C-alpha positions as a Python dict, from the first residue, in 0.01 Angstrom:
ca = {
    (1, 'X'): (0, 0, 0),
    (2, 'X'): (-279, 250, -37),
    (3, 'X'): (-231, 595, -24),
    (4, 'X'): (-393, 774, 225),
    (5, 'X'): (-601, 1122, 196),
    (6, 'X'): (-470, 1391, 350),
    (7, 'X'): (-699, 1519, 648),
    (8, 'X'): (-792, 1820, 465),
    (9, 'X'): (-953, 1594, 184),
    (10, 'X'): (-1116, 1341, 380),
    (11, 'X'): (-1343, 1572, 612),
    (12, 'X'): (-1521, 1688, 276),
    (13, 'X'): (-1562, 1335, 168),
    (14, 'X'): (-1724, 1214, 480),
    (15, 'X'): (-1959, 1518, 439),
    (16, 'X'): (-2043, 1431, 82),
    (17, 'X'): (-2121, 1040, 185),
    (18, 'X'): (-2357, 1169, 486),
    (19, 'X'): (-2529, 1394, 277),
    (20, 'X'): (-2600, 1098, -4),
    (21, 'X'): (-2694, 874, 279),
    (22, 'X'): (-2931, 1079, 407),
    (23, 'X'): (-3063, 1141, 76),
    (24, 'X'): (-3127, 802, -59),
    (25, 'X'): (-3279, 749, 288),
    (26, 'X'): (-3548, 997, 264),
    (27, 'X'): (-3607, 900, -89),
    (28, 'X'): (-3672, 557, 28),
    (29, 'X'): (-3888, 683, 306),
    (30, 'X'): (-4104, 898, 52),
    (31, 'X'): (-4130, 586, -219),
    (32, 'X'): (-4263, 360, 12),
    (33, 'X'): (-4497, 599, 226),
    (34, 'X'): (-4829, 571, 28),
    (35, 'X'): (-4990, 967, -67),
    (36, 'X'): (-5292, 1061, 168),
    (37, 'X'): (-5628, 914, 53),
    (38, 'X'): (-5848, 1164, -102),
    (39, 'X'): (-6085, 1153, 130),
    (40, 'X'): (-5830, 1324, 366),
    (41, 'X'): (-5843, 1595, 171),
    (42, 'X'): (-6204, 1626, 132),
    (43, 'X'): (-6188, 1583, 538),
    (44, 'X'): (-6024, 1947, 545),
    (45, 'X'): (-6307, 2057, 756),
    (46, 'X'): (-6365, 1765, 979),
    (47, 'X'): (-6224, 1950, 1272),
    (48, 'X'): (-6392, 2210, 1218),
    (49, 'X'): (-6691, 2295, 1525),
    (50, 'X'): (-6967, 2443, 1249),
    (51, 'X'): (-7205, 2535, 1524),
    (52, 'X'): (-6996, 2823, 1741),
    (53, 'X'): (-6964, 3151, 1549),
    (54, 'X'): (-7150, 3451, 1461),
    (55, 'X'): (-7364, 3591, 1176),
    (56, 'X'): (-7201, 3840, 919),
    (57, 'X'): (-7385, 4093, 697),
    (58, 'X'): (-7247, 4011, 318),
    (59, 'X'): (-7487, 4200, 85),
    (60, 'X'): (-7346, 3962, -204),
    (61, 'X'): (-7469, 3626, -1),
    (62, 'X'): (-7754, 3561, -182),
    (63, 'X'): (-7993, 3281, -240),
    (64, 'X'): (-7940, 2940, -488),
    (65, 'X'): (-8313, 2949, -553),
    (66, 'X'): (-8624, 3163, -569),
    (67, 'X'): (-8985, 3124, -522),
    (68, 'X'): (-9055, 2917, -837),
    (69, 'X'): (-8856, 2602, -664),
    (70, 'X'): (-9135, 2316, -716),
    (71, 'X'): (-9092, 2163, -345),
    (72, 'X'): (-9174, 2515, -163),
    (73, 'X'): (-9458, 2483, 103),
    (74, 'X'): (-9718, 2770, 7),
    (75, 'X'): (-9632, 2900, 423),
    (76, 'X'): (-9282, 2910, 368),
    (77, 'X'): (-9258, 3061, 21),
    (78, 'X'): (-9149, 3396, 160),
    (79, 'X'): (-9077, 3531, -169),
    (80, 'X'): (-9407, 3498, -329),
    (81, 'X'): (-9572, 3579, 36),
    (82, 'X'): (-9367, 3907, -17),
    (83, 'X'): (-9215, 3904, 349),
    (84, 'X'): (-9059, 4232, 391),
    (85, 'X'): (-8697, 4221, 448),
    (86, 'X'): (-8632, 3958, 274),
    (87, 'X'): (-8320, 4037, 91),
    (88, 'X'): (-8185, 4183, 386),
    (89, 'X'): (-8250, 3851, 581),
    (90, 'X'): (-8064, 3658, 344),
    (91, 'X'): (-7785, 3891, 341),
    (92, 'X'): (-7617, 3731, 710),
    (93, 'X'): (-7390, 3483, 658),
    (94, 'X'): (-7307, 3237, 920),
    (95, 'X'): (-6935, 3268, 961),
    (96, 'X'): (-6787, 2935, 1245),
    (97, 'X'): (-6533, 3073, 1476),
    (98, 'X'): (-6159, 2974, 1350),
    (99, 'X'): (-6255, 2813, 1022),
    (100, 'X'): (-6414, 2824, 697),
    (101, 'X'): (-6793, 2665, 632),
    (102, 'X'): (-6800, 2617, 248),
    (103, 'X'): (-7106, 2672, 102),
    (104, 'X'): (-7274, 2362, -70),
    (105, 'X'): (-7203, 2304, -459),
    (106, 'X'): (-7509, 2114, -564),
    (107, 'X'): (-7357, 1969, -819),
    (108, 'X'): (-7058, 1854, -641),
    (109, 'X'): (-7238, 1735, -381),
    (110, 'X'): (-7515, 1523, -597),
    (111, 'X'): (-7206, 1391, -758),
    (112, 'X'): (-7042, 1259, -469),
    (113, 'X'): (-7368, 1114, -343),
    (114, 'X'): (-7451, 942, -663),
    (115, 'X'): (-7681, 600, -638),
    (116, 'X'): (-7744, 729, -220),
    (117, 'X'): (-8043, 819, -34),
    (118, 'X'): (-8103, 1068, 220),
    (119, 'X'): (-8369, 1060, 481),
    (120, 'X'): (-8555, 1296, 724),
    (121, 'X'): (-8745, 1187, 1005),
    (122, 'X'): (-8942, 1384, 1257),
    (123, 'X'): (-9158, 1699, 1266),
    (124, 'X'): (-9271, 1991, 1068),
    (125, 'X'): (-8904, 2151, 1118),
    (126, 'X'): (-8726, 1869, 995),
    (127, 'X'): (-8971, 1945, 655),
    (128, 'X'): (-8870, 2305, 681),
    (129, 'X'): (-8517, 2171, 650),
    (130, 'X'): (-8600, 1926, 393),
    (131, 'X'): (-8778, 2185, 174),
    (132, 'X'): (-8449, 2427, 160),
    (133, 'X'): (-8213, 2124, 110),
    (134, 'X'): (-8499, 1979, -211),
    (135, 'X'): (-8497, 2348, -369),
    (136, 'X'): (-8082, 2374, -327),
    (137, 'X'): (-8012, 2048, -516),
    (138, 'X'): (-8271, 2082, -755),
    (139, 'X'): (-8015, 2340, -885),
    (140, 'X'): (-7810, 2088, -1014),
    (141, 'X'): (-8095, 1875, -1163),
    (142, 'X'): (-8378, 2036, -1256),
    (143, 'X'): (-8571, 1740, -1396),
    (144, 'X'): (-8609, 1647, -1019),
    (145, 'X'): (-8931, 1557, -952),
    (146, 'X'): (-9184, 1470, -622),
    (147, 'X'): (-9127, 1110, -477),
    (148, 'X'): (-9348, 996, -212),
    (149, 'X'): (-9290, 625, -136),
    (150, 'X'): (-9180, 418, 161),
    (151, 'X'): (-9421, 620, 372),
    (152, 'X'): (-9266, 938, 281),
    (153, 'X'): (-9447, 1260, 343),
    (154, 'X'): (-9284, 1445, 78),
    (155, 'X'): (-8940, 1406, -101),
    (156, 'X'): (-8781, 1449, -462),
    (157, 'X'): (-8597, 1184, -680),
    (158, 'X'): (-8292, 1337, -876),
    (159, 'X'): (-8257, 1118, -1177),
    (160, 'X'): (-7950, 1262, -1304),
    (161, 'X'): (-7776, 1141, -992),
    (162, 'X'): (-7993, 849, -902),
    (163, 'X'): (-8035, 1005, -561),
    (164, 'X'): (-8356, 1037, -323),
    (165, 'X'): (-8413, 1261, -59),
    (166, 'X'): (-8741, 1275, 132),
    (167, 'X'): (-8943, 1356, 461),
    (168, 'X'): (-9116, 1088, 711),
    (169, 'X'): (-9378, 1271, 902),
    (170, 'X'): (-9345, 1091, 1255),
    (171, 'X'): (-9363, 1404, 1537),
    (172, 'X'): (-9308, 1173, 1817),
    (173, 'X'): (-9088, 909, 1615),
    (174, 'X'): (-9301, 629, 1807),
    (175, 'X'): (-9671, 512, 1692),
    (176, 'X'): (-9943, 713, 1827),
    (177, 'X'): (-10337, 730, 1740),
    (178, 'X'): (-10656, 847, 1898),
    (179, 'X'): (-10814, 605, 2068),
    (180, 'X'): (-11200, 728, 2162),
    (181, 'X'): (-11326, 736, 2493),
    (182, 'X'): (-11655, 455, 2488),
    (183, 'X'): (-11946, 543, 2676),
    (184, 'X'): (-12126, 301, 2886),
    (185, 'X'): (-12374, 197, 2635),
    (186, 'X'): (-12086, 75, 2438),
    (187, 'X'): (-12107, 369, 2171),
    (188, 'X'): (-11833, 640, 2060),
    (189, 'X'): (-11888, 980, 1937),
    (190, 'X'): (-11523, 1058, 1885),
    (191, 'X'): (-11493, 1349, 2104),
    (192, 'X'): (-11351, 1229, 2407),
    (193, 'X'): (-11073, 996, 2464),
    (194, 'X'): (-10693, 954, 2436),
    (195, 'X'): (-10382, 962, 2264),
    (196, 'X'): (-10212, 615, 2269),
    (197, 'X'): (-9806, 605, 2197),
    (198, 'X'): (-9675, 289, 2192),
    (199, 'X'): (-9321, 360, 2311),
    (200, 'X'): (-9177, 0, 2167),
    (201, 'X'): (-9292, 73, 1807),
    (202, 'X'): (-9189, 306, 1520),
    (203, 'X'): (-9476, 525, 1360),
    (204, 'X'): (-9572, 366, 1030),
    (205, 'X'): (-9420, 649, 872),
    (206, 'X'): (-9073, 498, 890),
    (207, 'X'): (-9092, 180, 1011),
    (208, 'X'): (-8995, 24, 683),
    (209, 'X'): (-8701, 230, 561),
    (210, 'X'): (-8398, 31, 718),
    (211, 'X'): (-8167, -27, 410),
    (212, 'X'): (-8294, 218, 191),
    (213, 'X'): (-8098, 525, 319),
    (214, 'X'): (-7746, 607, 337),
    (215, 'X'): (-7811, 918, 539),
    (216, 'X'): (-8093, 935, 827),
    (217, 'X'): (-8158, 1272, 1047),
    (218, 'X'): (-8385, 1238, 1299),
    (219, 'X'): (-8546, 1496, 1515),
    (220, 'X'): (-8865, 1529, 1771),
    (221, 'X'): (-8956, 1758, 2043),
    (222, 'X'): (-9182, 2058, 1917),
    (223, 'X'): (-9502, 1840, 2001),
    (224, 'X'): (-9415, 1712, 2347),
    (225, 'X'): (-9631, 1986, 2514),
    (226, 'X'): (-9996, 2044, 2623),
    (227, 'X'): (-10079, 2288, 2369),
    (228, 'X'): (-10081, 1977, 2109),
    (229, 'X'): (-10191, 1719, 2415),
    (230, 'X'): (-10387, 1898, 2634),
    (231, 'X'): (-10466, 1715, 2931),
    (232, 'X'): (-10837, 1634, 2875),
    (233, 'X'): (-10701, 1458, 2576),
    (234, 'X'): (-10354, 1339, 2690),
    (235, 'X'): (-10079, 1105, 2602),
    (236, 'X'): (-10107, 778, 2754),
    (237, 'X'): (-9776, 526, 2723),
    (238, 'X'): (-9816, 182, 2619),
    (239, 'X'): (-9521, -91, 2603),
    (240, 'X'): (-9543, -436, 2470),
    (241, 'X'): (-9921, -371, 2439),
    (242, 'X'): (-9993, -251, 2801),
    (243, 'X'): (-10038, 75, 2959),
    (244, 'X'): (-9739, 197, 3137),
    (245, 'X'): (-9834, 182, 3521),
    (246, 'X'): (-9787, 417, 3690),
    (247, 'X'): (-9915, 643, 3441),
    (248, 'X'): (-9596, 889, 3284),
    (249, 'X'): (-9614, 1240, 3227),
    (250, 'X'): (-9551, 1387, 2891),
    (251, 'X'): (-9133, 1466, 2961),
    (252, 'X'): (-9106, 1115, 3146),
    (253, 'X'): (-9292, 961, 2835),
    (254, 'X'): (-9036, 1153, 2602),
    (255, 'X'): (-8756, 975, 2783),
    (256, 'X'): (-8899, 635, 2738),
    (257, 'X'): (-8939, 703, 2378),
    (258, 'X'): (-8630, 842, 2318),
    (259, 'X'): (-8481, 534, 2496),
    (260, 'X'): (-8682, 289, 2283),
    (261, 'X'): (-8639, 450, 1950),
    (262, 'X'): (-8282, 506, 1996),
    (263, 'X'): (-8241, 124, 2059),
    (264, 'X'): (-8442, 71, 1759),
    (265, 'X'): (-8236, 275, 1521),
    (266, 'X'): (-7908, 88, 1669),
    (267, 'X'): (-8038, -226, 1601),
    (268, 'X'): (-8242, -211, 1319),
    (269, 'X'): (-8031, 0, 1049),
    (270, 'X'): (-7758, -101, 889),
    (271, 'X'): (-7374, 18, 1127),
    (272, 'X'): (-7280, 209, 790),
    (273, 'X'): (-7573, 427, 752),
    (274, 'X'): (-7480, 780, 853),
    (275, 'X'): (-7703, 872, 1146),
    (276, 'X'): (-7772, 1221, 1245),
    (277, 'X'): (-7990, 1381, 1521),
    (278, 'X'): (-8105, 1769, 1494),
    (279, 'X'): (-8116, 1932, 1832),
    (280, 'X'): (-8422, 2160, 1851),
    (281, 'X'): (-8501, 2489, 1637),
    (282, 'X'): (-8590, 2769, 1857),
    (283, 'X'): (-8886, 2962, 1834),
    (284, 'X'): (-8884, 3382, 1888),
    (285, 'X'): (-9207, 3454, 1976),
    (286, 'X'): (-9209, 3810, 2160),
    (287, 'X'): (-9482, 3969, 2376),
    (288, 'X'): (-9671, 3623, 2414),
    (289, 'X'): (-9679, 3218, 2297),
    (290, 'X'): (-9832, 3178, 1963),
    (291, 'X'): (-10192, 3205, 2060),
    (292, 'X'): (-10113, 3480, 2294),
    (293, 'X'): (-10061, 3741, 2008),
    (294, 'X'): (-9681, 3642, 2050),
    (295, 'X'): (-9502, 3824, 1717),
    (296, 'X'): (-9129, 3852, 1536),
    (297, 'X'): (-9136, 4133, 1331),
    (298, 'X'): (-8773, 4192, 1390),
    (299, 'X'): (-8522, 4348, 1136),
    (300, 'X'): (-8181, 4216, 1224),
    (301, 'X'): (-8051, 3924, 1400),
    (302, 'X'): (-8064, 3922, 1801),
    (303, 'X'): (-7701, 3989, 1979),
    (304, 'X'): (-7535, 3739, 2176),
    (305, 'X'): (-7630, 3898, 2488),
    (306, 'X'): (-7973, 3857, 2402),
    (307, 'X'): (-7966, 3504, 2386),
    (308, 'X'): (-8013, 3373, 2757),
    (309, 'X'): (-8237, 3633, 2829),
    (310, 'X'): (-8475, 3499, 2547),
    (311, 'X'): (-8401, 3128, 2575),
    (312, 'X'): (-8264, 3026, 2918),
    (313, 'X'): (-8520, 2794, 3094),
    (314, 'X'): (-8432, 2971, 3413),
    (315, 'X'): (-8583, 3301, 3299),
    (316, 'X'): (-8886, 3073, 3222),
    (317, 'X'): (-8985, 3276, 2876),
    (318, 'X'): (-9218, 3113, 2615),
    (319, 'X'): (-8907, 3035, 2401),
    (320, 'X'): (-8762, 2801, 2678),
    (321, 'X'): (-8876, 2492, 2528),
    (322, 'X'): (-8543, 2483, 2258),
    (323, 'X'): (-8276, 2432, 2520),
    (324, 'X'): (-8504, 2226, 2802),
    (325, 'X'): (-8553, 1944, 2519),
    (326, 'X'): (-8163, 1967, 2399),
    (327, 'X'): (-8088, 1862, 2742),
    (328, 'X'): (-8324, 1560, 2745),
    (329, 'X'): (-8213, 1494, 2430),
    (330, 'X'): (-7832, 1481, 2457),
    (331, 'X'): (-7861, 1276, 2757),
    (332, 'X'): (-8038, 1001, 2567),
    (333, 'X'): (-7787, 993, 2298),
    (334, 'X'): (-7513, 947, 2502),
    (335, 'X'): (-7274, 672, 2407),
    (336, 'X'): (-7465, 579, 2069),
    (337, 'X'): (-7313, 611, 1725),
    (338, 'X'): (-7560, 896, 1639),
    (339, 'X'): (-7413, 1201, 1567),
    (340, 'X'): (-7573, 1518, 1732),
    (341, 'X'): (-7653, 1828, 1479),
    (342, 'X'): (-7669, 2134, 1697),
    (343, 'X'): (-7832, 2428, 1513),
    (344, 'X'): (-7983, 2546, 1805),
    (345, 'X'): (-7731, 2806, 1907),
    (346, 'X'): (-7701, 2947, 1548),
    (347, 'X'): (-8054, 2957, 1501),
    (348, 'X'): (-8139, 3115, 1861),
    (349, 'X'): (-7979, 3473, 1682),
    (350, 'X'): (-8244, 3483, 1372),
    (351, 'X'): (-8543, 3602, 1512),
    (352, 'X'): (-8600, 3812, 1191),
    (353, 'X'): (-8611, 3500, 983),
    (354, 'X'): (-8950, 3384, 1022),
    (355, 'X'): (-9239, 3417, 823),
    (356, 'X'): (-9428, 3595, 1091),
    (357, 'X'): (-9725, 3724, 953),
    (358, 'X'): (-9646, 3638, 544),
    (359, 'X'): (-9821, 3303, 545),
    (360, 'X'): (-9997, 3321, 228),
    (361, 'X'): (-10345, 3372, 300),
    (362, 'X'): (-10519, 3683, 413),
    (363, 'X'): (-10667, 3526, 721),
    (364, 'X'): (-10418, 3259, 855),
    (365, 'X'): (-10252, 3487, 1137),
    (366, 'X'): (-10610, 3543, 1253),
    (367, 'X'): (-10644, 3165, 1247),
    (368, 'X'): (-10298, 3042, 1383),
    (369, 'X'): (-10109, 3313, 1473),
    (370, 'X'): (-9793, 3453, 1370),
    (371, 'X'): (-9543, 3187, 1251),
    (372, 'X'): (-9241, 3266, 1465),
    (373, 'X'): (-9128, 2902, 1489),
    (374, 'X'): (-9054, 2760, 1100),
    (375, 'X'): (-8846, 2963, 887),
    (376, 'X'): (-8850, 3145, 549),
    (377, 'X'): (-8734, 3003, 243),
    (378, 'X'): (-8487, 3106, 141),
    (379, 'X'): (-8332, 3154, 476),
    (380, 'X'): (-8197, 3019, 780),
    (381, 'X'): (-8230, 2644, 686),
    (382, 'X'): (-7971, 2692, 395),
    (383, 'X'): (-7686, 2730, 626),
    (384, 'X'): (-7831, 2403, 784),
    (385, 'X'): (-7806, 2241, 425),
    (386, 'X'): (-7444, 2380, 390),
    (387, 'X'): (-7331, 2241, 709),
    (388, 'X'): (-7517, 1877, 678),
    (389, 'X'): (-7349, 1839, 363),
    (390, 'X'): (-7038, 1890, 497),
    (391, 'X'): (-7107, 1666, 803),
    (392, 'X'): (-7250, 1403, 531),
    (393, 'X'): (-6909, 1417, 326),
    (394, 'X'): (-6693, 1418, 617),
    (395, 'X'): (-6917, 1099, 774),
    (396, 'X'): (-6872, 896, 422),
    (397, 'X'): (-6465, 1008, 449),
    (398, 'X'): (-6432, 876, 793),
    (399, 'X'): (-6579, 569, 744),
    (400, 'X'): (-6410, 462, 457),
    (401, 'X'): (-6721, 429, 228),
    (402, 'X'): (-6678, 520, -108),
    (403, 'X'): (-6832, 837, -229),
}
């Protein structure tokens, strides 16, 4: 008969056996559970709302490029045009509430995007955005060269990484063209007519890009007004080649175009294409609209308590269009796989950051008025680039696509 252990010795043995069992079980679990994928480390910011925050003055916050970037557009090149207070303008840094916004590293971004292409489709505010993107990315590849294929208005190819980034000008997204009125004698002098909009046909400039771009960012909005299309030369909307009856007003026409173009995008573009839609970029005309001596000669950003006074449609100010358009666009995109990119709020603060009177031509203001719609470069769109680049990398990570 085996001798029994005294109870004073038995209890410590039981504790030892229990601890050894816990250790072995935990070791097995840790060995059988795979380590988190690299993409999950990349997505450290994926739960961050980059669009809510405030601008913080940081004298050490400097642009990544200067006036020598070959992709500049003259009227936005505020360093070359000697815009006053530009160093002050670029010393403001956007800080999201409760999380960090990493500044784009052009080398890392292009390295992760190797063999991929990024496309912008829309109006000149997307072109403004593109120029910022190109100048920042060129820091990592000075051999970048201009690229204008597949209907692109402008773009660049980065040979070290085999990456193309380009802009396709399509201000209404749908195809539109001037259609002169014929006189009773059957002649046309071209001075009278309509702008025909085929709501179910994409503009030629981006009709053949499906499958080429891995990332696409769309916008429209700044041309949907009577300044661009006066009532005597109106937009007339067609579907399936026939005029829509009864005729649509501009905003109703916008709704129909959005519905048709969103359907086209979802049908024609591969599911693994990252699709973004940029909401409106706000204007900052003070004292009148662009053609009424409106001005934007400000020295610092607006305060948060000033924003509704400037932009809330209920106040009927000249800068109300951004929020009005956003309401229409957000409603149209509900239930789609297109991700909204809302730069409107963070940009509303920056009344100080437009080219204003520094447009690179002495007669520019006399002809066009101050530019309080587009942005100085370097400037606010550089922050847009920081955000979009992070959303792109996060997007590829969440879809499981290799980057």
